[in-house]
C-alpha positions in Angstrom: 7.2 9.9 -15.0 7.8 12.5 -17.7 11.4 13.7 -17.1 13.1 16.3 -19.2 16.7 16.3 -20.4 19.4 18.5 -18.9 19.9 21.7 -21.0 23.1 23.7 -21.2 21.3 26.4 -19.5 20.6 24.3 -16.4 24.2 23.2 -16.3 25.2 26.8 -16.2 22.7 27.4 -13.3 23.9 24.4 -11.4 27.6 25.5 -11.8 26.7 29.0 -10.5 25.3 27.4 -7.3 28.1 24.8 -6.6 31.0 26.3 -8.3 32.9 24.7 -11.2 35.1 22.5 -9.0 31.9 20.7 -7.8 30.1 20.0 -11.0 31.1 17.0 -13.0 30.0 15.6 -16.3 31.3 12.6 -18.4 33.0 15.0 -20.7 34.8 16.9 -18.1 35.8 13.7 -16.3 37.3 12.4 -19.6 39.1 15.5 -20.1 40.6 15.5 -16.6 41.5 11.8 -16.8 39.0 11.0 -13.9 36.5 9.0 -15.8 36.7 6.0 -13.4 36.1 8.3 -10.4 33.1 9.8 -12.3 31.8 6.3 -13.0 31.8 5.4 -9.4 28.9 7.8 -8.9 26.8 5.5 -11.0 27.4 2.4 -8.9 27.1 1.2 -5.4 28.0 -2.2 -3.7 24.9 -3.8 -5.3 26.2 -6.6 -7.6 27.6 -5.3 -10.9 25.0 -2.6 -11.8 25.9 0.8 -13.3 23.9 3.7 -14.4 25.6 6.8 -15.8 24.4 10.2 -14.3 24.1 13.2 -16.7 25.8 15.4 -14.0 27.2 15.0 -10.5 26.8 18.0 -8.1 28.6 18.3 -4.8 26.7 21.1 -2.8 28.1 22.5 0.4 24.9 23.1 2.4 21.2 22.9 2.6 20.8 26.3 0.8 22.7 25.0 -2.2 20.8 21.8 -2.3 17.5 23.8 -2.0 18.3 25.9 -5.0 19.4 22.7 -7.0 16.3 20.8 -6.2 14.0 23.8 -6.9 15.4 23.9 -10.4 15.0 20.2 -10.9 11.4 20.3 -9.7 10.6 23.2 -12.0 12.3 21.4 -15.1 11.3 17.8 -14.2 14.9 16.6 -13.8 15.3 13.4 -11.8 17.6 13.7 -8.8 19.4 10.8 -7.0 20.7 11.7 -3.6 23.9 9.9 -2.7 26.0 9.2 0.3 29.1 7.0 0.3 27.7 4.5 -2.2 28.0 1.5 0.2 24.4 0.4 -0.2 23.3 -3.1 -1.1 19.9 -2.5 -2.7 20.7 -0.2 -5.6 19.1 2.7 -3.8 21.7 5.2 -4.8 21.8 4.3 -8.5 20.7 7.1 -11.0 18.6 4.6 -13.1 17.0 7.7 -14.9 20.3 9.5 -15.2 19.7 13.2 -14.5 21.3 14.7 -11.4 23.4 12.8 -8.8 23.4 14.9 -5.8 26.3 13.9 -3.5 26.3 14.8 0.2 30.1 14.2 0.7 30.8 17.9 1.4 28.2 18.0 4.2 30.6 16.3 6.6 30.7 18.4 9.8 29.9 17.2 13.4 28.3 20.6 14.4 27.9 20.0 18.1 28.1 17.3 20.7 25.7 18.4 23.5 27.0 16.5 26.6 24.4 18.1 28.9 21.5 16.8 26.9 23.2 13.6 25.4 22.6 14.8 21.8 24.6 15.6 18.8 23.9 17.6 15.6 25.6 16.4 12.5 25.6 16.7 8.7 24.7 13.6 6.5 28.2 13.2 5.0 29.8 12.3 8.3 31.3 8.7 8.4 29.5 6.5 10.9 32.8 5.5 12.6 34.1 9.1 12.7 31.0 10.0 14.6 31.1 7.0 16.9 34.7 7.8 17.9 34.0 11.5 18.4 31.2 10.9 20.9 33.1 8.0 22.6 35.9 10.5 23.3 33.3 12.2 25.6 32.1 9.0 27.2 29.1 8.8 25.0 27.7 6.1 22.7 26.0 6.1 19.3 25.3 2.3 18.9 24.2 1.7 15.2 27.2 0.2 13.5 26.8 -1.3 10.0 29.5 -3.5 8.7 30.7 -0.6 6.5 30.9 1.8 9.4 34.4 2.8 8.4 33.2 4.3 5.2 29.3 4.7 5.1 27.7 8.0 5.6 25.2 8.8 8.4 22.8 10.1 5.8 22.8 6.7 4.0 22.3 5.0 7.3 19.2 7.2 7.9 18.0 6.5 4.4 17.9 2.8 5.0 17.4 2.9 8.8 20.6 0.7 8.9 21.2 -1.6 11.8 24.4 -3.6 12.4 25.6 -6.0 15.2 24.6 -3.6 18.1 21.0 -3.5 17.0 20.2 -6.7 19.0 20.5 -4.8 22.3 20.5 -1.0 21.3 18.2 -0.8 18.3 18.8 0.6 14.8 19.3 4.1 13.3 15.6 5.2 13.7 15.8 4.7 17.4 18.4 7.5 17.8 17.0 10.2 15.5 15.3 13.2 17.3 15.0 15.8 14.5 15.9 16.2 10.8 16.4 19.1 8.5 15.2 18.1 5.1 15.1 19.7 1.6 11.8 18.7 0.1 11.6 17.8 -3.5 10.1 21.3 -4.1 13.2 22.9 -2.7 11.5 23.9 0.7 13.6 23.4 3.8 11.9 22.1 6.9 12.7 20.6 10.3 10.7 17.4 10.9 10.3 17.5 14.7 12.1 18.9 17.8 15.2 18.2 19.8 13.3 16.4 22.6 12.8 12.8 23.7 8.9 13.0 23.6 7.0 14.6 20.9 3.2 14.2 20.3 2.8 17.1 18.0 1.2 16.1 14.7 2.4 13.3 12.5 5.8 11.8 13.0 7.6 13.2 9.9 11.0 12.3 11.4 10.3 8.6 11.4 8.7 8.9 8.0 11.9 10.2 6.6 14.1 7.6 8.2 14.1 4.6 5.9 12.5 6.4 3.0 15.5 5.7 0.8 15.9 9.3 -0.5 12.5 9.3 -2.2 10.9 11.9 -0.1 13.7 14.5 0.4 17.3 15.1 1.1 18.4 15.0 4.7 20.8 17.9 5.4 21.1 17.9 9.2 20.5 15.4 12.0 19.9 15.6 15.7 20.8 12.3 17.4 20.2 11.2 20.8 23.2 9.5 22.6 23.6 7.2 25.6 26.5 6.6 28.1 29.2 4.4 26.6 29.5 0.9 28.4 32.8 0.6 30.0 33.5 -3.1 29.5 32.9 -6.0 27.0 33.8 -9.5 26.3 33.5 -11.5 23.1 32.8 -15.3 22.6 33.4 -17.3 19.4 31.3 -20.4 19.6 31.8 -23.2 17.0 28.9 -25.5 16.1 28.9 -28.9 14.3 25.4 -28.3 13.1 24.5 -24.8 11.7 20.9 -25.3 12.5 21.8 -25.8 16.0 23.8 -22.5 15.9 20.7 -20.8 14.7 18.4 -22.4 17.4 20.9 -21.4 20.3 20.2 -17.7 19.6 16.6 -17.8 20.9 17.7 -20.0 23.9 20.3 -17.5 25.0 17.7 -14.8 25.2 15.2 -16.9 27.0 17.9 -17.5 29.7 17.7 -13.9 30.5 20.8 -12.7 28.6 20.7 -9.7 26.2 24.0 -9.6 24.2 25.2 -6.4 22.6 26.1 -8.6 19.5 24.9 -11.9 18.3 26.3 -12.8 14.9 25.9 -15.9 12.8 28.6 -17.1 10.3 28.5 -20.4 8.5 31.8 -22.0 7.8 32.5 -20.5 4.3 31.7 -17.0 5.7 34.3 -17.1 8.4 36.8 -19.0 6.4 36.5 -16.7 3.4 36.9 -13.6 5.6 39.9 -14.9 7.6 41.6 -15.8 4.3 40.7 -12.4 2.9 42.3 -10.6 5.9 45.3 -13.0 6.0 44.3 -13.9 9.7 45.3 -17.5 10.6 42.2 -19.6 11.5 42.3 -23.4 11.6 38.8 -24.7 11.8 38.2 -28.4 12.6 36.7 -30.3 9.6 33.4 -31.0 11.4 32.6 -27.3 12.3 29.8 -26.0 10.1 29.0 -22.5 11.7 29.9 -20.0 14.5 28.1 -17.6 16.7 30.0 -14.5 17.7 28.5 -13.3 21.0 29.5 -9.9 22.6 28.5 -9.0 26.2 28.9 -5.4 27.4 28.1 -3.4 30.6 29.9 -1.5 33.2 31.2 -4.3 35.5 33.6 -6.9 34.2 32.7 -9.3 37.0 29.0 -9.2 35.9 29.9 -9.9 32.3 31.8 -13.1 33.3 28.7 -14.2 35.3 26.7 -13.6 32.1 29.2 -15.6 30.1 28.7 -18.5 32.4 25.0 -18.4 31.9 25.7 -18.5 28.2 28.0 -21.5 28.6 25.1 -23.2 30.5 22.8 -22.7 27.6 25.4 -23.9 25.1 26.1 -27.1 26.9 23.0 -28.7 25.4 24.4 -28.2 21.8 27.0 -30.1 19.8 29.7 -27.4 20.0 33.5 -27.3 19.7 35.9 -25.4 22.1 34.6 -21.8 22.9 37.1 -18.9 22.5 36.7 -16.3 25.1 38.3 -13.0 23.8 38.9 -10.6 26.6 41.9 -8.6 25.3 41.4 -5.6 22.9 43.5 -7.3 20.2 41.5 -10.5 20.3 38.2 -8.7 20.2 39.2 -6.5 17.4 40.5 -9.4 15.3 37.2 -11.4 15.7 35.0 -8.4 14.8 37.3 -7.6 11.9 36.6 -11.1 10.5 32.9 -10.6 11.0 32.8 -7.1 9.5 34.7 -8.2 6.4 32.5 -11.2 5.4 30.8 -9.1 2.8 34.0 -7.8 1.3 35.3 -11.5 1.4 32.4 -12.8 -0.5 32.6 -10.1 -3.0 36.4 -10.9 -3.5 35.7 -14.5 -4.0 32.8 -14.5 -6.4 30.1 -12.5 -8.1 27.0 -12.8 -5.9 23.6 -11.6 -5.0 22.9 -10.6 -1.4 19.3 -11.0 0.0 18.6 -9.3 3.3 16.1 -11.5 5.0 14.6 -11.1 8.5 12.4 -13.3 10.6 11.5 -13.5 14.3 14.7 -14.9 15.7 13.2 -18.2 16.9 12.4 -18.9 13.3 16.1 -18.7 12.2 16.6 -22.4 12.1 13.6 -22.8 9.8 14.7 -20.0 7.5 18.3 -21.3 7.2 17.1 -24.8 6.5 14.6 -23.5 3.9 17.3 -21.3 2.1 19.5 -24.3 1.8 16.8 -26.5 0.5 15.7 -24.0 -2.1 19.3 -23.7 -3.2 19.6 -27.5 -3.7 16.4 -27.5 -5.8 17.6 -24.7 -8.1 21.2 -25.6 -8.2 22.9 -22.8 -6.4 25.1 -22.4 -3.3 24.8 -19.8 -0.7 26.9 -18.3 2.1 24.9 -17.1 5.0 25.7 -14.8 7.8 24.2 -11.9 9.7 22.7 -10.4 12.9 21.3 -13.6 14.4 20.2 -11.8 17.6 17.6 -9.9 15.7 16.6 -12.5 13.1 18.5 -10.7 10.2 20.2 -13.3 8.0 22.2 -12.2 4.9 21.8 -14.8 2.2 24.7 -14.5 -0.4 23.8 -16.5 -3.6 27.1 -17.4 -5.1 27.3 -17.3 -9.0 29.9 -20.1 -9.3 29.2 -22.1 -12.4 25.7 -20.6 -13.1 25.2 -19.6 -16.6 24.0 -16.1 -17.8 20.3 -17.2 -18.2 20.1 -18.6 -14.7 22.1 -15.8 -13.1 20.2 -12.9 -14.7 16.7 -14.3 -14.9 16.5 -17.8 -13.5 17.2 -16.8 -9.9 14.2 -14.6 -9.6 11.9 -17.5 -8.6 14.2 -19.0 -5.9 14.7 -15.5 -4.5 10.9 -15.2 -4.5 10.5 -18.4 -2.6 13.1 -17.3 0.0 11.1 -14.0 0.5 7.8 -16.0 0.7 9.3 -18.2 3.4 10.3 -15.1 5.4 6.8 -13.7 5.3 5.3 -17.0 6.1 7.6 -17.2 9.2 6.3 -13.7 10.3 9.3 -11.8 8.8 9.8 -9.5 5.8 12.0 -9.0 2.8 14.6 -6.5 4.2 15.8 -5.9 7.6 18.3 -3.1 7.0 19.4 -2.8 3.3 16.1 -1.4 2.1 14.1 -2.1 -1.1 15.8 0.2 -3.5 16.0 -1.1 -7.0 16.8 -4.8 -6.8 14.2 -5.8 -4.2 11.5 -3.8 -5.9 10.0 -6.7 -7.9 9.4 -8.6 -4.6 7.7 -5.9 -2.4 4.3 -7.2 -3.2 5.2 -10.4 -1.2 5.5 -8.4 2.0 3.0 -5.5 1.5 -0.5 -5.5 0.0 -2.0 -3.1 -2.4 -3.7 -1.1 0.4 -0.3 -0.4 2.0 1.5 0.3 -1.2 -1.2 2.7 -2.3 -0.8 4.6 0.9 2.9 4.9 0.4 2.4 6.0 -3.2 0.0 8.6 -2.0 2.7 9.9 0.6 5.2 10.0 -2.1 3.0 12.1 -4.3 2.3 14.6 -1.7 6.0 15.1 -0.9 7.2 14.8 -4.6 4.4 15.8 -6.9 6.6 15.6 -10.0 8.3 12.3 -8.9 11.8 13.6 -9.4 13.3 12.4 -6.0 15.2 9.0 -6.5 12.7 7.8 -9.0 12.2 4.2 -9.9 12.9 3.0 -6.3 10.8 0.9 -3.9 7.5 0.9 -6.0 
């Protein structure tokens, strides 16, 4: 990649496009005493990494983005698209500096089409804001990452994010009908049509979803929606053996129950989160893990029948007293604990989070393997995640590890964890993406033939390699 430095003339051209209030450099930030805010554009939620952009631009629409990207294409300037910065794979880090292109001003819900159960939005809309807007009309957009209160829909699309509801309703890619995209050349295209069936040419829509900002910048999205379920109940199930908790997941599905949420939290995960939130939680000393199980539908009576079936499955395991949360306050509190596990881990210790995924029946083997690898290499881990779809987040805790082990020595045990995932029929990322930090391990999951196809696609979309360079490959 032969990138060129930004010139004063280019900065003048960028300023003419976005206006002086929406162009930031380190020098301007320092003069305005906003250096910390400017520095935030060079980091995300991935460990403690930071790369300073040369300039941050905040365009207002697709046309401004097109003009910016066309200039960057002509002058070989790297461009890093950015949403809310909540990613966990380093995908939004400007590792080659250049332009950080923030989508924060593209934050409009353009239309909620109740007749066709569709919505058209811009990428800077916050996930939860969108969910609440469609719910007010009796509709449902299920993908709900743990950071749904702050993450942007554009970032969710970039990683094809999941969340707890994925076990029943699917992930982001399952709700995308059509995308407006600014290509790395500056051209603006629509990738598909606003229809449920489309067999017209290659599926460019799904190619863009999960491409981590390497093929273009999404500027408008057409989502499909579904009716919102009217009722739900939540069960918190304590286990004395965490491997049994992982094993119970598959058994519940085999009993004919499809929960709308099925979350695994080992003891430290739920304890740290409850303490972080100052929520009283007295766990018996022999409890090592919990399953948080949500059932939803339109008839409460049917949900209680489903809960009885779940109880029947759980009777064969060594469990403690099950908490049935059926009030809004109880349910909200339990989900708040689960959604803040990542924040709690971050608060307690420096850590590395690995986003593993296997077929859900293999979860006990994966969990056991992670702990065994940790013992051999001398690190502890806090595990939690979306057990219903086999997605386990492994948080390696720094603790007393020295710099050499933390910065270089963990590469081999992480590799072993990923090799175990692939051996079990899984892969190295379920929802966080490859980005920067998983890039060294992609060869574990994908062969050269697959990688060469992907590199070829990248070169067709982005002949100068300017779009989020240095990610995935």
